[in-house]
N, C-alpha and C positions, 0 to 999 in steps of 0.2 A: 332523409328527414331533416328539416331545418330546426333551428332552436325554437321557433314559435310552435312548429308542429309538436316538438318534444314536450312543450309546456302543456299541451292539451291532450296528449295521449295517455295510455294506461301507464300504471307504475312499471310494468315490465318493459314497455316501450321506452320509458324515460331511462331505465337502467341500461338497456342496450344502447341507447344513444350516448349516454355518459361513457360507457366502456369503449365505444368506437370513435368518439370525438377526439381529434388530435390535440396534443398539448398546445395551450395558447388559444384554443377556440373560445369564442364568446359564449358564455352560458349564463342563463338566469338561474343560478344555483339555488338561491334561497327559496324562490317561489316554487321551483320544480321539486326540491327536496321536501318542502313542507307538504305539497300535494301527494308526493310519493309516500311520506310517512303516514298521512291520513289513509291513503289507499291500503297500505300494508296493515294498518291497525283494524280497518273495517273488513278486510277480506277474510272469509272463513278459512280455516286450515283444511287442506284437502288430504284425505287418507289415500294412500296409494291403491288400496284394493277397491276404492270407490270410483276410480278413473280408468276403466279398462281400455278406453280409447287412447290413452297415453302409454300403454304398455310397450309399444315398439321404442319410444323415446327412452323409457326407463331402462329397457334392455340395453340400449346404447350407452346410457350413463353408467350402468353396471360394468360394462366392458372397460370404461375409463377409470374405474375405481382402482386405487393402488393395491398392491399385494397386502393381505391382512397383517403379515409380520412386519412389512415396511411401515404400514400405518401405525402399528403398535410402537415401533421404534420412533417414529415421528412424534407420537403423543408422549413417549417417555422423555424425549429430548426437549420438547416444547413445554411439557408440563400441563397441556390442556388439549381438549378435543376440538375438532373442526366444528365451528358453530355459525360462522358468518360468511356471507358473500362480501365482496368489496364494498358494494353499496350499503349493506347493513353495518359493516364495520365502521365506515365513514360516518354514518348516521349516529351510531352508538358513541363514537368518539367526539361527536359534535364538530366535525370538520367537513368541508366540501369534498365531493368525490374527486374533483380535479386535484386538490391539494393532496389528498390521500394517495392518489395515483402517482403524483410527482415524488412523494416520500417513498413509495414502494419501489418505483423504478430507480431512484437514487441509491437505495440500498442494494440494488443489483438483482432484483427478482423480476421474472417475466410476468407479463400480463396474464391474468387467469380468467378473463371475462367476468362472468357472474357465477362461477363455481363457489360452492360453499366449502371453502378451504382455509379460512382464517380463524384464529383463536382469540381468546380473551387477551393473551399477551400482545397480539397485534393491535388490538384496540387500545391497550394501555400505552403502547409505544407511540401511536398516533396522538393520544392525549398529551403525552409528555412533550413531544416535539412541538405540537401546536400551542401547548401551554407556555413553553419558553418564548414563542413568538408573541403570544398575547400579552405576556408579562413584560415585554420589551427587552428581555435579556438577549434574544437573538433576532436578527431580521429574517424574513422568510428565505431569502437567498442563502444566508448563512446556515439556517436550519437544514436546507437542502444539501449544503456542502458537508455539514456534519454527518447527515445520513449517508452521503456518497462515500466520504472518507472512511467511515466506520464499516460500511458494507464492503468496500474493496479490500480493506486490510483483513477483516475477519473471514472473507471469502477465501483468500489465499491461505490463511491459517487452517481453516476447516478442510480445504482440499488437501493440504500437506498431511494433516493428521489422519485423514481417511486413507490417502494413497500410500503413505509411508509408515503409518503407525498401526491403525486398526486392521489394515489389510494383512499385515504380517502376523498379527495376533489372532486373527480369526481363521487361519487355515484350518480346515476341517480336521479335527483330531479323532472323532469318533464316527464310525460308520452310520450312515443314515441321517446325519445332522448337516444341514446346509450352513453356508457362511453366515447367512442372515440369522439363523437360529442361534448360532454361537455368539453373534454380535450383541444380541439383546442383553443377556446377563453381564457381558463385559462392559457395555456402555453404561448399564445401571450402576456398576461399581465405580467406573472411572469418571463419569460425568461430574459428580459433585467436587472431586478433587481437581479435575482440570479446570473447572469453572472457578474455583477459589484461586488457583494458581494464575489464571488469566487476569482476574481482578487485581491480584498482587502486583503482577508485572506491569499492568496498565498504570496503576497508581505510581509505581516507581518511575516509569517512563514519563508520566505526566509531571511528577516532581522535578525530574531532571530538565525537562523542556521548559517548565515554568521558571526554574532557576536561571536558565540561559536568557530568557526574555527579560526578566526583571533586572538583569545586569547590563542590558543594553543601554547605550549612552543616552538615547532619546527615543521618542515614539517612532520616528521614521526608521530607525535602525532595527526595530522589531520586525519589520516586514522586509526592508531592503538592507541586508547586513553584509559586512565585509568578512568573507570566509575564504579558507583555502579548500579548493575542490579538486579531488583526484579521481582519475579513471585508471583502472588496472585491466588489461586486456590480454587474454591468452593468444599467443601467436599461432597462426596456421590452424585455427579451430575448424574452418570449413573443410579442410583436407581430413581432419580427424573424424568428422562426422561421416565421411565416406569410407573410412578405413575401419572404424570401431563398430562392434555390435551395439545395438541400442542400449542394452543393459550396461555394457562397459562405459558407454558415453555418459549415461545417467550417473553412474558412480563417479566418473571423473568430474563432472559438473558439480555434483553434490560435495565432493572433497574440496574443490576449489572454493565454492561459496562458504563452506564451513570454515576453512582455513582463513579466508579473507575476513569473514564476519568476526571470528575470534580475535584476530590481530587488530582489526579496526577498534573493536570494543576495548581490548586490553590496554591500548595506548591512548585512549581518550578521544577517539574520533566517533563519528556517527555513520553507520551504513545507511545510505539513502535507498539504494535498490540494487538488485542483481539482475543481470540480463543473460544468464547462461554462461557465456564466455567472457563477460565483462562485469565489473563491479564499480559502482559509483559511491564515493565516500566524501565526507566534509569534516572540517575541523575549524575551531575558532582560532587556533594557533598555528602559524606556519611551521614551527618546529615539530609539532605533533604530526602534521600532514607529511612532512618529510621523513620522519621516523617510520610512519606506517608504510609509505611507498617503498623505502629501502628494505624494510623487514619482509614485505611481500615478495620482493625479488630474492632476498637471501633464503627465505623459507622454501619457496618453490624450486629454486636452483638445486637444493639438496634432496628434492623428491624426484626420483627417476621416473615416476609414473606421470609427472606433470610436464606439459610443453613449456616453452619459454614464455616470458611475460614482458609486456611493455607497460610503463606507467607514465602518465602525464599529469602535472599539477599546475593549477593557476590560482592567482590570489586577486580578489576584487569584490565588487558589489554583487550580491546574489539575491534574487527574489525567491522567497520560499512559499510554496502553496501545497497544502494537503500532504505534507511530509516530503514533498519533492523540491528540487532546486532548479531554477531557470536563469537564463541571462547569458550575456556575452562571456562571462567568466567560465561558465559551464561549457559553452561551445569551444572556448579556447583550450580548456583542459582536454576535451575530447580530441581536438585536432592535434595537440601535442602528443597524445598517446598514439595516434596513427603514424606519426613520423619518427617516434622514438626508436633508437636501436634496441635490439633484442636484449633482454635482461638489464635494462637501464631505465633511469628516471629523468625525464625532461621537465623543466619548469619554465614559466615565463618570466619576463623581466621584473614584473611587480612582485612576484613571489621571491625572486632573488633579492630584491631590495628590502623586502619585509624580513627575510632571514638575517640580513646584515643589520638591520635596524634593531632587532631584538638580541643581537649578539650571538647568533647561532652559526654564522658563517662569515668569513672575511669578505670584504668587497673584491679583494684580489690577494693572491699569495704574496705579492711584493708588499702590499700594505700590512699583511699579517707579519711578515719578516721585520719590517720597520717597527711595528708595535712591540714585537718580542724583544728586539734589540734595545728599544727605549726603556722597556720595563726592566731589562737586565741591568742596564746602566744605572737605573734608579734603585736597584736592589728590590724590585717588586716582582710579583708573580706575572708572567706574561699572560695575555688573553687566552682563554681556552675556547676552542670552537669545535662543535660536533660535526659540522658538514663543510664540504668544499664545493665550490661552484666553478665551472669551466664554461666560458662563453662559446657558443657554436656559431656557425655561419648563419647570417640572416637568410630567411627564405619566405616566399609568399605562402600564405595559408588560405585555402579556399574560404571566402566569405569574410575574412578577417584582415586581409591586407598582408603586409610584411611584418613578421615577428622575429625577434632574436631569442631563440631558446637557449637555456643554460643546462648543462649536464650536471646533475646532482650526485654527489658521492659522499662517502664517509671520509673524514679527514684523518690521515694517518697520525 
């Protein structure tokens, strides 16, 4: 069906065409939605028992209906019943079907055709996002990005809470009760508390992120910033996956991620993401990044259940998008990690220079000795350094040319 055909068809045909049309397709949205609204308002409601010829279709729809208890859980969590098809939700929110579909997909939800599966909360969310665009507070692409970043982050949180939290709490304790039946009263009790806690943590994180942005030197630095970026990678993880049972492997990864997250947060860094056997973190200060890298090595070395670790850190301009970091500095940190010795931290030249500039490490041990001798001669305290840097052999790094890594350690 073409766009012109859709404009002259029935309301049901227009709904189907909207659902099937790919993103970016040209649509006469206003004219077709106006006609669809009139058709919906004029069409009489059909009672199921007055349409026996549609019984087979209704039987098929019944087969697709969710389990009654699962539906009750959904209504409990969402706080509303299913009332709208995507077309009706878009119409009620006052947005085009195309924009509503883009928001829906950006939040990470699958297309549902024209099933009546949306609630008043979905309509309100559409109104809020589109209202921000209409008010000029967000551009449409930025609103889509907000939906996508929020959807991705909350999806991971929800999966973790169900897999690792609710699953353990809902092990059947009484004969004759299913996991789902136990889950309902549990969710009813936990949902308000978890929701309040989520809002609290979000506001705290938002305040911290806003503080970092307003301290930026200029507008350009808000997006392209100079940061220290570190990767920590478990050694021989692939071999471990073949040797350990799935449950043991899962426990090891969880312990690694938990340890890394706690250390990064405790020392003032930011955990960007975890990739099973690898952790990516960032810090505004090179000294903080160095402390985190060495602490990770020291902590895991004393844990007999953990494999050895490699850490690579680079310093430079980084582009931030949706909570992630990109750019040459990030790539260099990753490459340094791959060539680092076991249980050691390698850094790039820019990071070594930054550590020296802020007084955390001497340029060389000879210079440190000269400074100490001069201070002693003048009766002053010699400079105090936390870290030591040892230059390593220059070597070619794939995609980045020749680099001179430095071995980072604590200064005795």
